[in-house]
MITOR-581186 format. One record per residue (C-alpha): residue number from 1; x negated, y, z negated. Coordinates in nm, 3 decimals, decimal comma. Last residue first. Example, Ala and Ser with C-alpha at 12.3 -4.5 7.8 and 13.67 -1.06 7.14 Angstrom:
[2; [-1,367; -0,106; -0,714]]
[1; [-1,230; -0,450; -0,780]]
***
This chain:
[454; [-0,060; -0,424; -0,232]]
[453; [-0,208; -0,154; -0,454]]
[452; [0,032; -0,180; -0,740]]
[451; [0,015; -0,570; -0,708]]
[450; [-0,369; -0,541; -0,711]]
[449; [-0,354; -0,333; -1,023]]
[448; [-0,126; -0,597; -1,196]]
[447; [-0,354; -0,883; -1,098]]
[446; [-0,646; -0,692; -1,242]]
[445; [-0,456; -0,635; -1,575]]
[444; [-0,336; -0,998; -1,598]]
[443; [-0,701; -1,121; -1,540]]
[442; [-0,846; -0,875; -1,812]]
[441; [-0,586; -0,980; -2,054]]
[440; [-0,661; -1,358; -2,000]]
[439; [-1,025; -1,321; -2,017]]
[438; [-1,239; -1,405; -1,696]]
[437; [-1,436; -1,061; -1,712]]
[436; [-1,382; -0,916; -2,068]]
[435; [-1,040; -0,817; -2,213]]
[434; [-0,983; -1,164; -2,366]]
[433; [-1,327; -1,187; -2,512]]
[432; [-1,246; -0,864; -2,715]]
[431; [-0,950; -1,047; -2,855]]
[430; [-1,143; -1,349; -2,974]]
[429; [-1,460; -1,152; -3,093]]
[428; [-1,235; -0,918; -3,302]]
[427; [-1,062; -1,201; -3,453]]
[426; [-1,396; -1,356; -3,564]]
[425; [-1,490; -1,015; -3,708]]
[424; [-1,157; -0,994; -3,906]]
[423; [-1,224; -1,343; -4,045]]
[422; [-1,577; -1,245; -4,156]]
[421; [-1,440; -0,945; -4,320]]
[420; [-1,162; -1,137; -4,492]]
[419; [-1,429; -1,390; -4,644]]
[418; [-1,686; -1,142; -4,744]]
[417; [-1,621; -1,124; -5,112]]
[416; [-1,502; -0,870; -5,361]]
[415; [-1,380; -0,642; -5,070]]
[414; [-1,025; -0,781; -5,040]]
[413; [-0,978; -0,873; -5,414]]
[412; [-1,138; -0,547; -5,531]]
[411; [-0,910; -0,338; -5,302]]
[410; [-0,611; -0,554; -5,400]]
[409; [-0,678; -0,499; -5,780]]
[408; [-0,727; -0,122; -5,746]]
[407; [-0,402; -0,084; -5,531]]
[406; [-0,205; -0,307; -5,770]]
[405; [-0,328; -0,095; -6,074]]
[404; [-0,256; 0,228; -5,900]]
[403; [0,113; 0,102; -5,865]]
[402; [0,301; 0,003; -5,564]]
[401; [0,636; 0,136; -5,651]]
[400; [0,985; -0,038; -5,594]]
[399; [1,109; -0,002; -5,948]]
[398; [1,040; -0,362; -6,049]]
[397; [0,679; -0,344; -5,922]]
[396; [0,579; -0,361; -5,557]]
[395; [0,328; -0,607; -5,426]]
[394; [0,066; -0,505; -5,174]]
[393; [-0,030; -0,720; -4,881]]
[392; [-0,363; -0,869; -4,799]]
[391; [-0,574; -0,883; -4,472]]
[390; [-0,726; -1,076; -4,191]]
[389; [-0,545; -1,403; -4,243]]
[388; [-0,455; -1,409; -3,865]]
[387; [-0,111; -1,589; -3,920]]
[386; [-0,024; -1,512; -4,280]]
[385; [-0,174; -1,168; -4,378]]
[384; [-0,210; -0,985; -4,032]]
[383; [0,076; -1,157; -3,864]]
[382; [0,314; -1,119; -4,154]]
[381; [0,205; -0,732; -4,177]]
[380; [0,300; -0,701; -3,815]]
[379; [0,654; -0,845; -3,881]]
[378; [0,689; -0,586; -4,160]]
[377; [0,566; -0,306; -3,943]]
[376; [0,818; -0,365; -3,682]]
[375; [1,087; -0,125; -3,832]]
[374; [0,988; 0,036; -4,149]]
[373; [0,722; 0,125; -4,396]]
[372; [0,443; -0,144; -4,407]]
[371; [0,169; -0,109; -4,655]]
[370; [-0,086; -0,372; -4,560]]
[369; [-0,457; -0,381; -4,680]]
[368; [-0,633; -0,469; -4,380]]
[367; [-0,981; -0,613; -4,255]]
[366; [-1,178; -0,424; -3,983]]
[365; [-1,310; -0,603; -3,691]]
[364; [-1,303; -0,295; -3,444]]
[363; [-1,035; -0,453; -3,210]]
[362; [-0,843; -0,595; -3,519]]
[361; [-0,819; -0,242; -3,676]]
[360; [-0,719; -0,092; -3,333]]
[359; [-0,464; -0,352; -3,256]]
[358; [-0,297; -0,303; -3,606]]
[357; [-0,309; 0,067; -3,587]]
[356; [-0,142; 0,058; -3,246]]
[355; [0,118; -0,200; -3,376]]
[354; [0,202; 0,003; -3,686]]
[353; [0,073; -0,167; -3,991]]
[352; [0,137; 0,105; -4,247]]
[351; [-0,243; 0,077; -4,306]]
[350; [-0,506; 0,065; -4,593]]
[349; [-0,805; -0,018; -4,361]]
[348; [-1,130; -0,174; -4,488]]
[347; [-1,499; -0,145; -4,527]]
[346; [-1,564; 0,147; -4,289]]
[345; [-1,935; 0,271; -4,301]]
[344; [-2,031; 0,122; -3,964]]
[343; [-1,783; 0,355; -3,790]]
[342; [-1,546; 0,187; -3,532]]
[341; [-1,247; 0,246; -3,746]]
[340; [-1,325; 0,607; -3,777]]
[339; [-1,380; 0,662; -3,391]]
[338; [-1,058; 0,480; -3,328]]
[337; [-0,876; 0,694; -3,584]]
[336; [-0,973; 1,047; -3,474]]
[335; [-0,848; 1,177; -3,809]]
[334; [-0,550; 1,384; -3,945]]
[333; [-0,473; 1,622; -4,227]]
[332; [-0,792; 1,523; -4,427]]
[331; [-0,877; 1,413; -4,763]]
[330; [-1,244; 1,301; -4,820]]
[329; [-1,353; 1,095; -5,122]]
[328; [-1,597; 1,032; -5,397]]
[327; [-1,779; 1,358; -5,456]]
[326; [-1,463; 1,577; -5,437]]
[325; [-1,263; 1,330; -5,647]]
[324; [-1,153; 1,593; -5,907]]
[323; [-1,124; 1,887; -5,667]]
[322; [-0,908; 1,682; -5,427]]
[321; [-0,686; 1,552; -5,723]]
[320; [-0,616; 1,920; -5,852]]
[319; [-0,536; 2,036; -5,480]]
[318; [-0,316; 1,710; -5,416]]
[317; [-0,129; 1,752; -5,748]]
[316; [-0,019; 2,112; -5,649]]
[315; [0,084; 1,988; -5,289]]
[314; [0,259; 1,666; -5,427]]
[313; [0,514; 1,874; -5,616]]
[312; [0,588; 2,081; -5,317]]
[311; [0,626; 1,773; -5,110]]
[310; [0,337; 1,693; -4,880]]
[309; [0,438; 1,457; -4,587]]
[308; [0,448; 1,721; -4,313]]
[307; [0,093; 1,820; -4,388]]
[306; [-0,030; 1,461; -4,287]]
[305; [-0,249; 1,322; -4,563]]
[304; [-0,526; 1,096; -4,409]]
[303; [-0,748; 0,943; -4,681]]
[302; [-1,118; 0,869; -4,634]]
[301; [-1,231; 0,677; -4,932]]
[300; [-1,572; 0,619; -5,123]]
[299; [-1,539; 0,337; -5,379]]
[298; [-1,468; 0,369; -5,757]]
[297; [-1,140; 0,182; -5,690]]
[296; [-0,978; 0,386; -5,978]]
[295; [-0,973; 0,699; -5,750]]
[294; [-0,809; 0,518; -5,466]]
[293; [-0,558; 0,374; -5,706]]
[292; [-0,500; 0,730; -5,860]]
[291; [-0,420; 0,859; -5,517]]
[290; [-0,186; 0,591; -5,441]]
[289; [-0,003; 0,624; -5,773]]
[288; [0,036; 0,993; -5,723]]
[287; [0,196; 0,945; -5,380]]
[286; [0,433; 0,688; -5,511]]
[285; [0,544; 0,917; -5,779]]
[284; [0,589; 1,228; -5,547]]
[283; [0,790; 1,034; -5,280]]
[282; [0,594; 0,906; -4,991]]
[281; [0,641; 0,955; -4,607]]
[280; [0,572; 0,752; -4,311]]
[279; [0,620; 0,894; -3,964]]
[278; [0,284; 0,975; -3,773]]
[277; [0,069; 0,696; -3,896]]
[276; [-0,002; 0,557; -4,243]]
[275; [-0,372; 0,624; -4,286]]
[274; [-0,613; 0,524; -4,556]]
[273; [-0,979; 0,425; -4,477]]
[272; [-1,175; 0,269; -4,776]]
[271; [-1,529; 0,329; -4,728]]
[270; [-1,823; 0,107; -4,818]]
[269; [-1,900; -0,112; -4,511]]
[268; [-2,236; 0,061; -4,456]]
[267; [-2,324; 0,326; -4,699]]
[266; [-2,171; 0,680; -4,660]]
[265; [-2,352; 0,976; -4,513]]
[264; [-2,239; 0,915; -4,154]]
[263; [-1,877; 0,901; -4,277]]
[262; [-1,906; 1,267; -4,391]]
[261; [-2,030; 1,357; -4,046]]
[260; [-1,728; 1,171; -3,891]]
[259; [-1,475; 1,357; -4,092]]
[258; [-1,389; 1,631; -3,840]]
[257; [-1,011; 1,667; -3,873]]
[256; [-0,793; 1,604; -3,569]]
[255; [-0,517; 1,803; -3,453]]
[254; [-0,244; 1,582; -3,314]]
[253; [-0,258; 1,417; -2,970]]
[252; [-0,412; 1,106; -3,080]]
[251; [-0,508; 0,857; -2,805]]
[250; [-0,824; 0,852; -2,590]]
[249; [-1,168; 0,790; -2,729]]
[248; [-1,461; 0,940; -2,526]]
[247; [-1,805; 0,777; -2,555]]
[246; [-1,748; 0,536; -2,273]]
[245; [-1,735; 0,148; -2,245]]
[244; [-1,378; 0,165; -2,093]]
[243; [-1,275; -0,095; -2,362]]
[242; [-1,383; 0,158; -2,613]]
[241; [-1,062; 0,350; -2,554]]
[240; [-0,857; 0,053; -2,688]]
[239; [-0,572; -0,130; -2,505]]
[238; [-0,595; -0,461; -2,680]]
[237; [-0,458; -0,576; -2,463]]
[236; [-0,318; -0,686; -2,125]]
[235; [-0,061; -0,932; -2,247]]
[234; [0,191; -1,074; -1,983]]
[233; [0,554; -1,151; -2,098]]
[232; [0,733; -1,366; -1,850]]
[231; [0,579; -1,662; -2,044]]
[230; [0,846; -1,608; -2,325]]
[229; [0,827; -1,885; -2,571]]
[228; [0,465; -1,969; -2,500]]
[227; [0,380; -1,596; -2,511]]
[226; [0,526; -1,581; -2,853]]
[225; [0,341; -1,888; -2,974]]
[224; [0,003; -1,776; -2,854]]
[223; [0,027; -1,436; -3,014]]
[222; [-0,323; -1,320; -3,111]]
[221; [-0,514; -1,545; -2,871]]
[220; [-0,292; -1,468; -2,581]]
[219; [-0,347; -1,087; -2,622]]
[218; [-0,145; -0,788; -2,705]]
[217; [-0,042; -0,454; -2,551]]
[216; [0,239; -0,615; -2,346]]
[215; [0,342; -0,605; -1,980]]
[214; [0,661; -0,712; -1,819]]
[213; [0,620; -0,707; -1,440]]
[212; [0,867; -0,693; -1,171]]
[211; [1,107; -0,537; -1,410]]
[210; [1,494; -0,556; -1,338]]
[209; [1,520; -0,833; -1,599]]
[208; [1,411; -0,568; -1,849]]
[207; [1,748; -0,402; -1,795]]
[206; [1,930; -0,687; -1,952]]
[205; [1,724; -0,718; -2,269]]
[204; [1,719; -0,336; -2,261]]
[203; [2,095; -0,331; -2,327]]
[202; [2,064; -0,568; -2,621]]
[201; [1,787; -0,361; -2,770]]
[200; [1,967; -0,033; -2,712]]
[199; [2,276; -0,185; -2,896]]
[198; [2,066; -0,291; -3,183]]
[197; [1,903; 0,067; -3,203]]
[196; [2,228; 0,242; -3,196]]
[195; [2,401; 0,011; -3,450]]
[194; [2,100; 0,025; -3,691]]
[193; [2,092; 0,406; -3,661]]
[192; [2,464; 0,415; -3,759]]
[191; [2,390; 0,187; -4,062]]
[190; [2,094; 0,393; -4,191]]
[189; [1,811; 0,254; -4,402]]
[188; [1,617; 0,158; -4,081]]
[187; [1,555; -0,215; -4,195]]
[186; [1,818; -0,386; -3,978]]
[185; [1,704; -0,289; -3,628]]
[184; [1,341; -0,409; -3,661]]
[183; [1,444; -0,729; -3,845]]
[182; [1,341; -0,678; -4,217]]
[181; [1,671; -0,800; -4,372]]
[180; [1,650; -1,113; -4,157]]
[179; [1,296; -1,195; -4,313]]
[178; [1,068; -1,324; -4,033]]
[177; [0,820; -1,607; -4,043]]
[176; [0,556; -1,587; -3,783]]
[175; [0,589; -1,805; -3,478]]
[174; [0,438; -2,147; -3,475]]
[173; [0,758; -2,355; -3,554]]
[172; [0,963; -2,149; -3,319]]
[171; [1,192; -1,831; -3,394]]
[170; [1,107; -1,882; -3,752]]
[169; [1,352; -1,768; -4,017]]
[168; [1,360; -1,621; -4,374]]
[167; [1,700; -1,551; -4,524]]
[166; [1,918; -1,269; -4,645]]
[165; [2,281; -1,342; -4,529]]
[164; [2,490; -1,280; -4,222]]
[163; [2,227; -1,041; -4,098]]
[162; [2,388; -0,734; -3,940]]
[161; [2,301; -0,730; -3,563]]
[160; [2,637; -0,587; -3,435]]
[159; [2,770; -0,914; -3,326]]
[158; [2,690; -1,089; -3,641]]
[157; [2,340; -1,226; -3,739]]
[156; [2,200; -1,563; -3,830]]
[155; [2,519; -1,744; -3,736]]
[154; [2,362; -1,975; -3,474]]
[153; [2,542; -1,810; -3,183]]
[152; [2,459; -1,459; -3,305]]
[151; [2,081; -1,585; -3,340]]
[150; [2,118; -1,737; -2,992]]
[149; [2,224; -1,416; -2,825]]
[148; [1,969; -1,209; -3,016]]
[147; [1,659; -1,426; -2,913]]
[146; [1,551; -1,189; -2,637]]
[145; [1,511; -0,911; -2,913]]
[144; [1,305; -1,147; -3,133]]
[143; [1,087; -1,251; -2,831]]
[142; [1,035; -0,870; -2,763]]
[141; [0,916; -0,818; -3,120]]
[140; [0,686; -1,143; -3,102]]
[139; [0,518; -0,970; -2,813]]
[138; [0,393; -0,711; -3,056]]
[137; [0,459; -0,354; -2,974]]
[136; [0,376; -0,109; -2,692]]
[135; [0,590; -0,309; -2,451]]
[134; [0,536; -0,212; -2,096]]
[133; [0,785; -0,226; -1,805]]
[132; [0,694; -0,243; -1,433]]
[131; [0,913; -0,144; -1,126]]
[130; [0,893; -0,088; -0,763]]
[129; [1,101; 0,188; -0,632]]
[128; [1,408; 0,113; -0,421]]
[127; [1,569; 0,429; -0,537]]
[126; [1,864; 0,238; -0,728]]
[125; [1,592; -0,010; -0,860]]
[124; [1,409; 0,290; -1,000]]
[123; [1,716; 0,429; -1,176]]
[122; [1,779; 0,101; -1,330]]
[121; [1,434; 0,071; -1,456]]
[120; [1,465; 0,408; -1,623]]
[119; [1,774; 0,256; -1,809]]
[118; [1,534; 0,015; -1,979]]
[117; [1,377; 0,287; -2,184]]
[116; [1,255; 0,068; -2,478]]
[115; [1,027; -0,121; -2,230]]
[114; [0,821; 0,204; -2,185]]
[113; [0,803; 0,264; -1,816]]
[112; [0,574; 0,205; -1,510]]
[111; [0,758; 0,317; -1,205]]
[110; [0,578; 0,245; -0,887]]
[109; [0,563; 0,401; -0,529]]
[108; [0,649; 0,751; -0,617]]
[107; [0,617; 0,937; -0,290]]
[106; [0,444; 1,258; -0,189]]
[105; [0,485; 1,401; 0,176]]
[104; [0,428; 1,760; 0,040]]
[103; [0,728; 1,765; -0,193]]
[102; [1,064; 1,563; -0,173]]
[101; [0,941; 1,257; -0,338]]
[100; [0,827; 1,471; -0,641]]
[99; [1,157; 1,653; -0,671]]
[98; [1,352; 1,328; -0,633]]
[97; [1,154; 1,160; -0,907]]
[96; [1,203; 1,462; -1,127]]
[95; [1,567; 1,490; -1,078]]
[94; [1,607; 1,118; -1,177]]
[93; [1,392; 1,179; -1,479]]
[92; [1,611; 1,475; -1,588]]
[91; [1,938; 1,267; -1,547]]
[90; [1,791; 0,976; -1,752]]
[89; [1,647; 1,210; -2,020]]
[88; [1,952; 1,386; -2,106]]
[87; [2,202; 1,110; -2,217]]
[86; [2,024; 0,828; -2,371]]
[85; [1,684; 0,967; -2,464]]
[84; [1,810; 1,323; -2,571]]
[83; [2,119; 1,206; -2,753]]
[82; [1,921; 0,945; -2,937]]
[81; [1,677; 1,205; -3,051]]
[80; [1,936; 1,457; -3,146]]
[79; [2,108; 1,185; -3,355]]
[78; [1,790; 1,070; -3,505]]
[77; [1,660; 1,404; -3,612]]
[76; [1,304; 1,327; -3,647]]
[75; [1,204; 1,467; -3,312]]
[74; [1,423; 1,768; -3,357]]
[73; [1,232; 1,864; -3,669]]
[72; [0,902; 1,810; -3,488]]
[71; [1,011; 2,081; -3,251]]
[70; [1,128; 2,119; -2,879]]
[69; [1,325; 1,810; -2,845]]
[68; [1,619; 1,957; -2,623]]
[67; [1,538; 1,739; -2,319]]
[66; [1,277; 1,952; -2,122]]
[65; [1,082; 1,729; -1,892]]
[64; [0,717; 1,742; -1,875]]
[63; [0,441; 1,683; -1,622]]
[62; [0,071; 1,556; -1,667]]
[61; [-0,134; 1,459; -1,361]]
[60; [-0,388; 1,202; -1,477]]
[59; [-0,714; 1,304; -1,327]]
[58; [-0,788; 1,540; -1,618]]
[57; [-0,787; 1,243; -1,856]]
[56; [-1,064; 1,075; -1,649]]
[55; [-1,256; 1,384; -1,659]]
[54; [-1,367; 1,342; -2,029]]
[53; [-1,193; 1,485; -2,332]]
[52; [-1,150; 1,818; -2,498]]
[51; [-0,851; 1,933; -2,260]]
[50; [-0,696; 1,587; -2,336]]
[49; [-0,600; 1,704; -2,688]]
[48; [-0,444; 2,039; -2,580]]
[47; [-0,257; 1,855; -2,289]]
[46; [-0,125; 1,604; -2,545]]
[45; [0,023; 1,849; -2,785]]
[44; [0,185; 2,042; -2,495]]
[43; [0,329; 1,739; -2,337]]
[42; [0,438; 1,599; -2,674]]
[41; [0,654; 1,911; -2,717]]
[40; [0,781; 1,932; -2,361]]
[39; [0,895; 1,567; -2,332]]
[38; [0,654; 1,361; -2,149]]
[37; [0,590; 1,218; -1,807]]
[36; [0,245; 1,104; -1,679]]
[35; [0,172; 1,108; -1,304]]
[34; [-0,084; 0,847; -1,206]]
[33; [-0,284; 0,795; -0,882]]
[32; [-0,444; 0,451; -0,880]]
[31; [-0,818; 0,428; -0,797]]
[30; [-0,920; 0,165; -1,059]]
[29; [-1,045; 0,410; -1,318]]
[28; [-0,697; 0,586; -1,273]]
[27; [-0,529; 0,253; -1,367]]
[26; [-0,744; 0,238; -1,685]]
[25; [-0,665; 0,590; -1,775]]
[24; [-0,290; 0,502; -1,741]]
[23; [-0,322; 0,216; -1,961]]
[22; [-0,479; 0,434; -2,233]]
[21; [-0,199; 0,687; -2,191]]
[20; [0,061; 0,406; -2,222]]
[19; [-0,116; 0,290; -2,537]]
[18; [-0,100; 0,635; -2,704]]
[17; [0,244; 0,742; -2,585]]
[16; [0,443; 0,474; -2,771]]
[15; [0,300; 0,530; -3,116]]
[14; [0,299; 0,902; -3,057]]
[13; [0,680; 0,913; -2,994]]
[12; [0,874; 1,011; -2,684]]
[11; [0,927; 0,671; -2,518]]
[10; [0,675; 0,660; -2,243]]
[9; [0,736; 0,731; -1,872]]
[8; [0,448; 0,661; -1,611]]
[7; [0,506; 0,749; -1,244]]
[6; [0,254; 0,557; -1,030]]
[5; [0,145; 0,670; -0,700]]
[4; [-0,018; 0,408; -0,462]]
[3; [-0,197; 0,583; -0,181]]
[2; [-0,147; 0,343; 0,098]]
[1; [-0,003; -0,002; 0,004]]
***
């Protein structure tokens, strides 16, 4: 195919944009033209971040669609977000495709879309554009969604996704155990949101059949059972900036604090890295317990505390705490996570277990202390602790708090011997072999590029 032109459309959230941006950069490296579509707010954040990166980023044409999500408050408003994604974005994307196809002889030849935006595949089919879907989460999450009809038939959930009772199930003998109350749509804390998310998953199951490729940011070695259950899902991960063997690290489009100099001054495998992604928030009591637990560890720590998570009560405490632990730890508003995780001083990763963070930790051989917050993060913790055995989970007390003592104990348990670190390094070797020449992820990606160009 002459001059293949791929239009990439992520779901408007950092955890979805990051891996699709990395995949786009890989496509550009292979001579594919890419136009990357974002909402206006994310577009401006990403453009600023990419301005400081290498010229691969500049070769990606960035465009934005105005859908009424102009602030972080809008992004966090579930009703406004749902309205924008299901009502406004489809119409605007249709208009954008027509606009691109009608200018200077250009033509979109392939739509690469986040799997959660299945309606975009329907638009592409009507326009006779080739279609590929990408899942930025675990393949097991896709398999769970595809298993909904059978789970309804077996009486595990009702027709709106509500678990019939609390139980732990396995979709196959080798799949991770799943608590029905922690299904991705059932643990959102909001009945209306549960209904919307469940209906979206059911609709996307049908829409995904329109995709000629169903790609996933994972690897055969990590999720063998899931890929056996759903062989139509093809892993191309882990998608890490280091895969391109360059100095630049794509990804975060939030302001990044420079903490690498501080890390350079710490001993090898000594630092506890603490980061909970772009959504998790803590109440003042939990915030203080986490702070005290880090202090009690008597180990250096790098703690990412987003400004939007600091309650008034936390703000005063954080100032006092920062002064008290100034020689032990660094507290930053954001961090260049892949650079941090690849640093020799990092000993472990206290994480919310988002899939991007999970892939990054595994890709750099860092063991985990798991602190899932919502959605698929509970499934990812099960993978880390029970399937891959590369980390430990925290246990909450009777009031639902992870105490400072629990944090201190788990840090010591994880780092007190080298077993978890050795296991993490073994997994790193496995998954990185998958993206090298001859590996499963590498082959799938090359076949995908050939299809785009064919």
